[in-house]
N, C-alpha and C positions, 0 to 999 in steps of 0.2 A: 226732380232733376235726373236727366239721363246720365249714365255713367260716362259716356264719351264726352260730355260737356266739361268734365273735370280734367280732361287730358288734352294734350296736343301731341303730334307724332314725335316731337323732340323730347317729350317726357315719357316715351315708351322705348325701352331699350332691350335688345336681345343679346343673348350669349355673353352675359356678364360673368366674369370669373371672380368669385369670392371664396374665402375659406371658412367664414364663420358668420354667425348671426350679427355680431358687432360690425363686421365689414359690410354686410348686406345693409344694415341700417345706416352706415356711413355713406354708402353709395346712394341710398334713397335720400338722405339729408342733403347731399351734394346737389342732386337733381332738383329737389324741392327748393333749395336756396337760390338756384338759378332762375326758378319760376317766380320768386318773390323779390325781384330787384327793386320794386317800388315800396317795399316795406323794410323796416329796420330790424330784420331777423337774420342772424348769422347761421351758417351751416351748423356751428356748434350748438346754438340754441335749439335748432330744429332737432338735431341728434339727441340732445338732452331731453327734449319733450317726448320723443319716440321711446327712448330708453326708460324714462320714468313710467310710461304706460306699460312697457314690457315687464317692469318690476311688479306690477299689479297682477300679471298673469300673461302668459304667452298669447300673442295674436296669431299663432299658427293654427289655422282652422282645421287642418287635416287635408288629406288628398294632395299634399304637396303645395298647399296654398297658405300664404300669410298675408294679413292685412294690418300692418302696423299703422297706428293712427294717433292723433292727438288734437287737442284744441289749443289754438295759439292766439295771443294778443296781437293786434295790429293788422290782421288780414281781414278782408271783408267778404271773401267768398271761399268756398272749398277749392282746394288745389290737390291734385294727385299726380303720382308717377307710377308707372308699371315697369317692373323689371323681370325679365325671364332669364334665369341663371343658366349658365352652361352646365352645371352639375348641381344636384340637390345638396342643401346644407342643413345641418342640425339647427332647428329653430324652436326646440322644446314644444313641438306641435302636440295637440291632444292625442293624435294617433301614433306619435313617435316617428312618423315618416319624414324623410328629408323634404325640405321646401325648395321648389324650383320656380315658383311663380309668386311674385310679391307685388301687391298693390298698396302703396303707402299713401296715406290720406292726411291732409291738414284741413281743419275746419276752424272758422272763427270761434273765439273763446266763448261767446254767448250763444252759439248755435247748437244747443243741446238736442232739440228735436230733429233738426236737419242732420246732425251727426248720426243719430240713431237710425234715421231713415236710410241714409247712405250706407251705413254698415249692414243693415238688413238687406238692401238691394244687392250689395256686393256678395254677401253670404249666399243669397239665393242664386246669383249668377254662378259663383264658383262651386256651388253644390251640384251643378249640372255636369255630369261626366262628359257629355258630348262637347260642351263649351270648353272645359279644361283641355280636352284632347285637341280640339281645333287650335287653341292657343299654342299648345306644345308643338304642334306640327307647323306652325307659322314660322317664317324665317325673317320677317321684316316688321318694323314698327307700323308701316302702312297696312299690312295684312292684319295685324292685331287691332289696330284702330278700327278697321272695317268690321271685325268681329264684335268689338265692343259697341260700335255704332248700330249694329243689327240686333243687339240684345234688348229685349223688353222684359220687365218684371211681370209676374202674373197680374199684378194690379194694373199695369199699363196695358196689358192685353185685354183685360176686362173693359177698361175705359175706352179702348179703341173700337170695341165691337158694339 
């Protein structure tokens, strides 16, 4: 699955102002709950799921990027939101750098393999310095969606050649 298939432009937001990791996860939970209107999952349940995962270890990857994620009952496909923060926030990232880019991901409870593949693809994408910089320089959800849409994992590049 390509990263852009997880998102829509209304779930990509720029210049969000938050003061903490908790507020960042609340913002992501709010956007995710709006995307799951056909499922009986509340914003609080989504937040609780993301926080439970954070308690296992920070999802702050480093280089200003965090990928909070979790498996949820009742959804039948992966759903994501992307938030570009106005200012970096402390996210307990492995490099102790503030996070200004957050890709939050929900996957179906039984989708262990898909979950791991998506996380690997996201980690590959966000480990690319040029990719991170292009996203940081973008000022709209449409621009960021286009960047995500143009991204191919190394595996996808091999398959395409």
